[in-house]
N, C-alpha and C positions, 0 to 999 in steps of 0.2 A: 504494500500500500504506500502511496505517496506520503512523504513525511508531513506535509502541510495538512492533509486530510487526517492523518493519525493524530497530529497535535490538536486539531479541532475536535475530533471525537473524544479525545482524552479530556479536553476542557469541558465539553458538554457533560461527559460522564461525571466529572467532579461537581459540576453545577447541580446535577440531579441529586447526587449524594448530599450536597449542602442543602438543597431544598427539602430533602427528607428530614434533615435535622431541624430546619426552620419550621416545617409543618408540625413536627412533634411539639415544639415550643408553643405555637399558637393553638394547637389542639388542647394542650393543658389549660390554657386560658379559657378556651371555650368550655371545657369540661367543668371548670370552676363556676362558670356562669350558669351551667345547667344543673349543678349539684343541688339536691334537695327538691322538695315539692314545689317551691316557688322559684321561678326563673329570676336571675339577676336582671336589674333594669337595662343593662347593656347587652343582654344575651343576643338580641337580633343583630346588633352591630358586630359583635364578636363572630357570630355565625357568618355574616356577610363578608367579613375580612378573611375568615378561614376559607370560605367557598371561593373567593377570588384568588387566593393563593394556590389552592388545589387545582383550580382550572388553569392557572398559568403553568403549573407543573405538568398537568396532563398535556397541555398544548406543546410544551417543549419536547416531551417524549413523543407524542403522536405525530407532530409536524416536522420535527428535526431529527431526533435521535433514532427512533425506530426505523424510519426510511433509510437513513444513512447506514445503519447496521445491516438492514436487509440488502442494501446495495453491496455491502462488503461481504456478507455471508448469507447467501440466498437460502442456505439450509436452516437458518433461524427463522424463516418466514412464518411458520406455524406458531412458534413460541411468541414472536413479536405480535402477531395478529391476536393471539389469546390475551396478551397483556393489554393491548389496545381495547379489546372487547371488555375487559375488566373495568376500564375507565367508565364505560357506560353503566355497568352494574353498580359501581361506586356512586355515580351520579344519581342513580335511582334511590339509593339509600339516603343520600344527601337531601333529595326531594322529600322523602318521608320525614327526615329530621326537621327540615324547614317547616313542614306542616305542623309538627309537634310544637315547635317554638312559636309559631303564629297563634296557635290555639292556647298557648300558655301552659302546656302540660310538662312541667319540669321533670317528673319521674319518668314519664314516657320518652321524653327527649333524651334523657341520660341513657336510657336503655338502647335507643336507636343509635346514639353516638358510640356506645360501647360496641355495638354490632359493626358499625362503620369502622371503628378502630381496628377490630380484629381482621376484617377483610382487607383494610389498607395495609396493615402490618404484613399479612401474608403476601399481598401484591408486591410490596416493597422488597420483601425477602427474595421473591423470584427475580425481580429486577436486579437487585444487588448481586445475586448469584450469577446471573448472566454477565453483569459487568466484571465481576471477579474472574470468571472463566475467560473472558475476552482480554483481560488486563495485560497479560504478558505477551501474548501472540499478536493480536490484531491492533492493540492500542500502543504497543511499543514501550512497555514498562508496567510496573506494578500499579494497580489502581489503589485509591485510598481504601482503608478498611471499611467493612460494612458498618453502617451506623443505624441499622434498623433495630438493634436491641436497645432497651432502656426506656 
């Protein structure tokens, strides 16, 4: 692979890992806003910020990273398509969460958020596993360690 493309993919891969870490931070803030039977006054704003951040993350993966990886490794097409489809599944859970927040159901919103977190954690683990496997060969060096735990 051309050195410039390798460098670009490596940079985007690091950005994705950094976004995973940032998403966990703002997830914790959202979880705090949904804790208990009463929603925090800023629960809707925290949700909107989280949703905006996750959509930006999905766009980076779906529009830039996955197509570049597919061009590099056509054999990863099925795995990349599955990851991309999972974005839609995660969006559906977010829509349910938004509904729970709008109707003011704190306990129900917290349960949906926990469901979302589990699905997102599994999704991130599959992405990080793929990035790690690609790290040394296709991306020209070790990738940053997985940050999905914690």
